[in-house]
N, C-alpha and C positions, 0 to 999 in steps of 0.2 A: 653626428652628436658632438664631434670635436672640431674646433675648440669650444663650441657652445658659449656659455657665459664667460669663459676665459678669454674670449676674443674682445671683450669689452672692458672699459674702465682701466684700472691700474694694471691688471694682468694683460689686457689687450695692448696697452701702450708698451708694456715691457716686452711683449711678444714682437711687436713691430721694431723695437729697439735692439732686439737680439739678446735680451737678458735671459731668456729661456726659449726653448724650442720643443716641438713634439713631432712625432710621426705616428699616425694612427693606421694600424694594419687591419684590413678586413680578412678575418681568418678564412672565410669562404674562398678567397683567392688561392688558397693553398690546398683546396680539395682536389681530388684526382678524377672524380667521375663527372659525368655531364650534368648531373643535378646539383653539383657543388655541395655534397653531403658532408657535414662536419660532426654529426652526432649519430648515436645508435641506441638501441634498447639496453637497459641495464642488466648485467648478470645478476641472477638471484631474483629477478622480477621486480615489479613495482611500477608506479606511474612515472610518466615523463621520459625524457631522453637525456643521455649523457654525452658530453663533448669528447670526441675521440683523441687519444694521446698522440697518434701519429700525425694528425693534421696540425695540432697545436705545436708539435715539435718542429715541423717544417716552417711554420710561421716564426717561431722563436729563433731558429737557426738562420733565418734570413736577416737578422739584426746583427750588424757588425759589432756594436758595443752595447750589449743589453744592460750591463750593470747589475744592480741588485734586482731580484725578481720578486714581485708581489702578486698575490692572487686575492681579489676582493671576494670575501666570503663571510656570511653571518656567523660562522663558527671560528673565525680568526680572532687574534688578539685585538682588543679594543684600540682604536686610534686615539692617541692622547696628544696633547700639545708637545710634550717632551719627545714623543716619537716623531711628530711632524718636524720638530727642530732638527732631529737627527737625519731624517730623510732629506731635508733641505740642504744638507751639507754634501750630499752625494752628487757626483758628476753626471751619472746616468742611472735611471731606473726604468724598469719595464713592468707595466701593470697589466695583468691578464684579467679580462672581464668575462666572467662566466655567463652562460645562458642555460635555459631549460632546467634540468635538475642539477647542473653543475659540470665539473670537469673530472675526467678519469684520474683517480688518485695517483696512478703510477707515474704520470708525467710530472705531477707536483712533487712527488718524492724524488724522482730521478734527477730533476734540475734544481732541487732545493728551494722551491717557492716558499716565501713566507706569507702566511694567510693573514689578511687584515680585515677588520670589521669596523664599520662606522656606526653600528648600533644594533640593538637587539630586535631586529625586524628583518623581513625578507623583501627584496626588490625583484622586479622581473628580469633584471640584468645588472651586471656590475658596472656599467658605464656611468650612471649617476654617482655611484660611490667613488669611482676613479676620478671624476671631475672634482669631487669634494677633497680628496687627498691632494690632487694637483693644486687646487686653489689655496689650500692651507699652507702648502709648501712654497708656492710661487711668491706669495706676499711677503715671505721672510727673506727672499733673495736680496742681496745688496742692490740698492738703487730702485727697487720696485715701489716701496712706500716713500712718500715725501719726507715724513718725520721718522728717522731711524729709532727714536726713543719710544714710538708708539707700541711696538711689539712687546717691549718689556713691561708694559702696564696693562696689558689685556688679560681677560679671563684665562686662567690656567697657567699663565706664564710664571707665576709664583706659587702655584698650587691652590689659589683662591679664585673665587669669582670676582669679576671687576666691579668697582664702585660705580654708583650712578653718575650720570653726566647731565649738565644743564647748560643752556645758552639763552640768548635773547629771544623774545622780550621778557622783561621782568618788571612787574608781574605779568603773567599770561592769564588772560581772561578767556575761559573756554566758552563753547557755544551756549551753555546754559546760564552764563553770566557769573560763574564762580571764579574767584581769583586764586591763582596759584603762584606762590613766591619761590624764588631760589633761596636755598639755605644761606643764612647770613655769613657763615664762616667762609663760604666760597667767594664772597665779595670783600673779605677783610684785607686781602693782600698779605696776610701772614702765612708764609709758605710752610713753615713747620706745623702750624695748627691745621692747615689745609691737608697736609700729608697725613697727619694723625687722624683726622676725620675720615679721610678716604680709606685708610687702613682699617679703621673701626667698622666702616660700612661694608668693606669687603668681607670681613670676618662675620658680620651679622648676616649678610646675604648668603654666604657659604653655609653657615649654620642652619639657616632656614630652608635653603633649597637643595644643597648638596652636602649634608653632614658627613657623607662618606669621604669627601676630600679632606676634611679635618682629621679624620681617623688615620688617613694615609700619611699626613704630615707628622 
């Protein structure tokens, strides 16, 4: 599963150039029985299986510099752009990916894992969520993106959704023959007016699609 999509494009080139690195551990390698068992039935009953704390601890203690510990969980705090920006400043992080019904709470408490959520839904495992966290952080590392100003203009960087973008051709004639033009202001060359238009569009989009962000501001 790793590096997955992170081995391609900007993050892939950054990986090759040593701007970031990763070490994926298979928790089953730290199991002690012949069946490589990492889970067991939950105390109190219920469906599913729970990952054992002793096995997770062995995997965790094999890491020389684990840094900040995160556990991907739908009950965690929501991942935001400001949180991503904070994580991206850390030298090392360790992300625990749960499976089955989750992880024994005791190991999360004992080692101070911070629980992170990428949304209000449930995945079959934490690996896709971990890849999302990694992707969001890696692209902010110095030297990964070609234009260092890009990150400051994206959605959520200023608490608003990003304004619309346009490129050539202009006009664009779609398959039905209808013509679509680029807003004239973007072709005016008047940078102050363009900035004002983009700010206005960001606020309008945020109001229409994510009014909760305006409340937060």
